[in-house]
N, C-alpha and C positions, 0 to 999 in steps of 0.2 A: 192610534197614538197611546193608547193605555198600555199595550204591548212594548212599545218603544220605550215609553218611560220606564216600565217595570224591566226592561233589559238593561236601560241605564243605571237604574238603582242598583240593581243585582251588580253590574260591573263595577260601580263605585264602590260597593260594600266589599268587592273581592279584591279591588285594588288597595282599599283600606285595610284588610285583614293582612295582605301580603306585605304592606307598608309597615304594619304592627310586628309582623314576625320578623321581618329584615331587621328592623331597629333594635328588636329584643337580642338577637345573634350579634349584631354590632357592640352593644353596651357590654354583653357579656365576653367576648372575645377579643375586641379591641384592647383592653387592658393587658391581656395576656401576651400581645405582640408590640407593647410599648417600644422595646428597643430594637425592634427590627427596622432595617432598611429595605424599601420596596418601591419599584417604580410607580405603584398605585398610590403609595403615600406620598413620594415625591411630586408627582403630576396631579393630584387629585386635591380635593377639599375635605371631603367628609372625614377621613382618618386625622388629619392635621385639627379639625374643629374640636373633634372628641379628645385629642391630648391637651388643647386650652380649656376643656370643660372640668378637667381635674387639677385640682390645687396639689397634688402630690407629684406630678409629672413636670420636668424642666424641658421645653423644646429647646433644641441646639441646631440651629442653622447654620449649615456651612457647606464645605465643597469635598474634594477628594477625600480628605484627612478622615471622614467619616466612613468612608467606603474601604480604605486600604486596611490590611490585617494587621494588628499590633496587640501588645499586651497590655492591657489596663486601659484599653479604649473605653471612654465614658458611658456609652450605651451598654456595655458588658459590665464595666466595674460596678455600675449602679443598678443593674439590673433587678437585683434581689431587695431592693432599699435598705440599703445597709446603714443608711444615716435618715431614713425617712423619705427619700424620694426617689424616683428613676429618670432617665434620661431619654428622651424620644428625639434620634438624630434625623435631620431633613435635609437633604443635599447629596449632589453626585458631583463627579469631576465636570470642572468648568461652571459649576452655579457661581457665578460672581453675584455684586451685588445688587444688579437690577433684577436677576431671576430671583435673587432672595426678596426682594421687594416684592415682587409679583406674590410669591408664595405666601408670604405674610399677610399681604393686604387681603388676599381672597379668603383666607382662614381664620384671621384673628378679629374679625369684625365683633364679635360679643365677648371679647377676651379682656376687657378693661381690667387693669390691674394686675394682670398675670405677669409673672416673669419670664424672660425669654434672652437668651443668649445668642449673640451674632459673631460667629467665628471669620475672622477675616484672613486671608493669604497674602503676604506681603507681595508675592509675585504680580497679583493682578494690579497693583499699583505702580509698578516699573514697566508696564506695556503701553504705548501710546495708542496703537491702533486699536479698532473693535473687534472682537472675537466673533466672527460670524456663525462658525461652526459650533462654537460652545454655546452660543446663545440659542441658535436654532436646535439644538439637540436637546438643550434643556426647557424651551419654552413650551408652556401648556396653555393651548386655546381656552381650556377651562376656567383656567386661573384668570386670564387675562379678561375672559369675559367678565368674569365675577368683580375683577378690580375695575373694569372701566362702567360696568352698568349697575352694580350693587354694593360696592364696599363703601363703608361710612367714611370716606375722605373728602376733604374739600373739593370744590370744583378747580381752584388754582392748582394745587397739588396733582389731581389728575391731569391736568393740561401739561404740566410740567413733565411728568412721567411719560404720557404720550409722545411729547416732543423727543424725549430721550429714546424712545423704544422705537422711534421712526428711523434710527439708524440701522434698523433691520426689518426694512419693508417686507422682504419676503416671507416672513413668517405669519404675515396676515393673509396671504394670497387664498388660504383654502378656506377662509371664513368672510364672505362677503360683508356682513354686517359689521365685523371689526375693521375690515378693509376700509368701509366707508365712514365708521364712527371716530375711529382714533385719528386719521389725518385733520377731521373737521374738527375734533375736540383740541388739537395741538395748534392749528391756525388762529383760533378765537375770532376770527371775522364775523360779522353778524350772519351773513347766509350761512357760512359753516356750523355756526352754533346752533342755529336751527335743524341743520341735518343731524347733529348729533344729538339733540333733544327728542328729535322724530325717531332716531334709532333704541331710545331707552327702553319703550314697551317691548318691543321685539327682542331687546337685549335680555331683558328681566325674564321674558317667556324662555329664552334660550338657556337662561341659567337655570331654570327649573328642570329643563330637559337635562342638562349637563350634570346636574345634582342626582337625579334618578340615575342615569347612566353611572356615575361614581358609586352611589349606593349598591349596585349591582355588582360592579367591579370588586368593590371591597368585599361584599359578600362571597365572591366567588373566590378570592384570596383566602377568605378566613375559613372557609370549608373545603379547602384543598385536602383531599384525602392523604395526600402524599406527605402531609405534616400532621402531628399529633398535638393538639392544643391542650397543654396542660395549665391549670392555675399556677401562677408565680407564689413561690414560697418565700413570705419577707422574712429576712434575717438581719434585723437590725442589731447592729454592733457597735462598739467604738472602735475608731479608726487610727491606727498610730501610723501617721504619715510618713514620719522620719524612718521606722522600722521597713515599711513598704519601699521608701526610696533605696535604703541599703540593699534589699533583696534584690531589687531591680539592678542596681549597679554591679552584682555579684556575675550577672549573665550578659554583661554590656559587652559587645564585640566590636571595635572599631572599624569604621567605614572603609572602604577603599579608596585611595586618594583619586579627587576628582580630577587631577591634573590628567589621567588617562581619558577624560572624557572631553574632548576638544570641543564638541558642539555646544557643551554646557559651559565651558570656559571662556567661550569666546563673544557671550552675549552682551557685556559690555567692555569697553576699553579705558575704563578709567572713570573717576567722579564726574567728569563733564558729561558724559554720554548718561551715565546713572542718573544724574540730577535732571537733565533735560527729559527722560523718560517720565520720571517720577512728577514733575513740575505738569506735563501734559497730558498724564494719564486722564482717560474717561472715568475711571474709577472713583475720583475724589467727587464730581459732581453725581453720579449715581449713588454713592453711600450718602451724601447730604440728603437725597431724597429719601432713601432708607430711613435714617434716622428721624427725620421729619415726620415720615409714615407713622414710626413706633411711638412719637409724641401724640399725633393726632388720633391714634388707635386707643390711647390711653395706655399702653403696655408699660411694663416695669423692665428696660432693656440692660444689659449688659454687653459691651463691645470687647471682644476678646482677638487680639492679634497673635497669631502663631509666631514664635521667635523665628528670627532669621539666623541662618548659619554664617555668622560672620566670616569665617575662614575659607568659605565657598565664594563670597562675594570679594575678598581680600585678594584671592588669587586672580580676579579680574581687574585689579588696581582700583577697587573701590575702598575709600576709608570709612573707618568708624564714625567719622562727623557727617557722612553723607547717609549712614545707616541712621545716624540720630535725625537726621532730617528727616526720614520717613516716619519715625516715633513721634517727633515733635506734632508733626502736621495731622498724624491720626488723632494725637490727644487734642489738639486744637478744635478739630473737626466735631470730636466728641463733646467738648467742653462747653461748644455754641448751643448743644442741646440739653446740657447738664446732665450727660450720660457717662456712667463710670467706665473705665478702661483697664484691662489688665493686658500689658504688652511684653512683659518679660524682657524688658530691657536688662536687667541684670544678668539674663542669660546669654545672649547674642554672641559670646567669645567662647562658649562651653559645646564643644563637638559632641557632648555624650548625650544629645536630647534627640537626635535624628535617625531615622530609620533609612534614609537615601540622602542623596544631593539635591532633592525637588523640595527641600522642607516640611516633608512629614516627619510628625513625631514618632518617637519609639516607646516602648514602656514607660522608660523614664520621663520623656517628655510628656507623655499622657497624665502621669501621675501630678506634675505642676499644673495640667489643664483641669484635672478631677479636683484637686484641692480648691482651684478657684471656682468651680463651680458649686462645690459644696460650701464654701465662703458665702458666695451671691444667694444660692437658695436659703440658707439660714440667717441672712441679713448681717453678716460680719461683714466688715468694711474689707474692700480688696487691698491686697499688698503684704499679706503675710508670705513669707518665703521661707521654703523649705532650705536645709542646709546640706548642699551635694559635697562630699568630701573630695578634696582636690589632690590626694595621694593616687588616683588612679592613673594608670598609662594612658597618655594621651596619643591623638593620631600623629604620626612622623609628620605630615604636612603642617600641622599645626605648630609643632614644636620648632620645625626649620623654617617658621616664616617669623618668628619672634626676633 
């Protein structure tokens, strides 16, 4: 018995020492990789939690725009803390609102008062069906377990989230505990409610195992010998936004007309189809839960919508009033939770902001986003507008459509 007790004590001391060593490396190196995008960051918890623990980092949750190469992308633009903060991107292609909710709820439980930016893609809100491939490819069992068993959200909100996630029941098949708990939580029948509460102790134990796994994966990423981790050199300086915008415009090259992309110009056949898709999109309900979660977590959020490329939709027969219907509903949803919105409504008819016809911003588009992030972080009211000269050459398709 004494020998067994001694062995257990030595093992506990060894684990404690390894834990201390691991946390020390994380605290030293995670600030160095703040602006990186990585799957271990997007699908885990530890890295995102460390981001929320720092007041000089602004988390930016979004989708494919965070991954696509472009000049002035926020994660690179703010990498040297030019105005006193850095941006930490979280998100990959097809990370829609329910996935962003999962990530935020799993990692921001202790982040009360911290600023966070939620970047919405308009294309999410004009698709009626559920994106099973996108959801399954971005779903994290670790984050879902944290969300349903440990996140400081109210039971009614967790119940609503469970109901929305059950549109994708296939993602829970690999975890029997979640496969039992999530449907039970969603149904709220007395017997099912007891099943959920019976799963809670095991779920929290599972979360401890997941977190330990996450720490080791983060450590493995940080100690990757293929990358040399150097401290970030901070270079705070005054930012002349108008000058940066003018410089960006000198490198602007018009996009090829999307009339040559029939698969992309036949998505809608006029206002009726567009408005029907807009009205019945699952994303509105998912976004409502996301905004509700930010309030329960005590975060200080900004809702940012990428500008729509009006010329692209116009060629499908979609009018400006229909585009405005999306912007109106977005603002109404945010107003219900008293969350500020930057929607770039004044830019939807300008083709010089896009890297492609998928709505991804180019260097100029990112400058507008960067300025909005800078205003938000420093507590300036949203709505400051940069001036983009109109004497540049427009796309032939735009001028011909007037």
